[in-house]
C-alpha positions, 0 to 999 in steps of 0.5 A: 818449612818442609815441602810436600807432595800431593798424589791424587788417587793414591789408594790405587795401584799406580798412585800408591807406587808413586806415593811410596817413591816420594816417601822413600825420598823423604818427602811429606806425602799428601795421599788423596783418596775417596773410597778405599780408606783401608788401602791408604791406612795400610800404605800409611802404616808401611811408610810412616817410619820413613816419611810423614804420610798425610791421608786426605779424603775428597770425591774429585768426581763432584764439583765440591771435591777440589775445595774439600781437598784444598782445605785440608792441606797445610804444608806447602806443596812442591810437586803435584801428581794428578793421578785420579781416574776411573775408566768406563768400558762400554758404548758411548750411547750406553753411558748415562748423563750422570756418568759422563759428567762425573768422568768430566769432573774427575778427569778434567775439571778437577785436575785443572782446578787443582792445578790452578790452586797451586800455581800462584805459590809455585810462581812466587817461589819460581819452582815446582812441578805438576805431573799428570798420569794420563793414558795411552788412550789419550794418544790413540783413542780406544773403542768402547772407552770413548769418554775416557780417551777423550778426557785423557787426550784433553789432559795431554793437551792441557800439559802441553799448553800449561807447560808453555805458560809456566816455563818462564816461571821455572815450573815444569808440567809433564804427563806420563801416559801408561799403557796396560798396567797390572792393577785392579783396572784390568780385573774386568777383563777375562783371562783370554782377553788379558792374554790377547792384550799381552800379545798386542804389546811388543814387550809381551807383558803389562807394566808394573805400577812401580814402572809408571811411578819411576817415570813420574819420579824422574819427571819431578826430579832435578834430573829432568830440569829441562824437560817440560810439556812432554807426554812420556809414553810408558807402554812397552812399545804398544803405541809409538 
């Protein structure tokens, strides 16, 4: 039976680039989304001639989101890319309890629960990869993004610990930590703030979503067969 890839958060800039690369390799791609159905439909139309593209909808910021997603999957999944996320820019003390809990669910509880769902079949087949798209802020922390930084840091540690647990079974677990990427997540910043941000980055520019997808694609490929438990920083030299 043909195996598939699951990409969570496939309606966003990074997620759609990841889904596109797997589709171009001939995989069936489960493209998870929550709100942005139009983006998913456009992506499906663009990729459908090259691969089976299977949209799945679920709100992973809610406790029942994982089961809603899991119950829609039919093909065995060989590669899992956990990419869903949202940032909050502001003081920690200004965050509502509801927002904090939603972020914990989206960035930590749901990814861990999803990984657990796929592990038994991967162990049985002695193959598979799990890749998390984390963040530069999970490595170094960011003022006014305290919860986001905290949870991305937890994802990085989850990668390192789970990789050691699953390596004897032939399963690889890695993370990709982007810096600033040219996606809608930067829209909240003014042109002056974006210019100042670029000046902080040694490469002098933001990453393109495809550059993050390249790293995910590599870590999921046979060429990375001896790489596990790593957090690959893709940030233009911003943080080393």
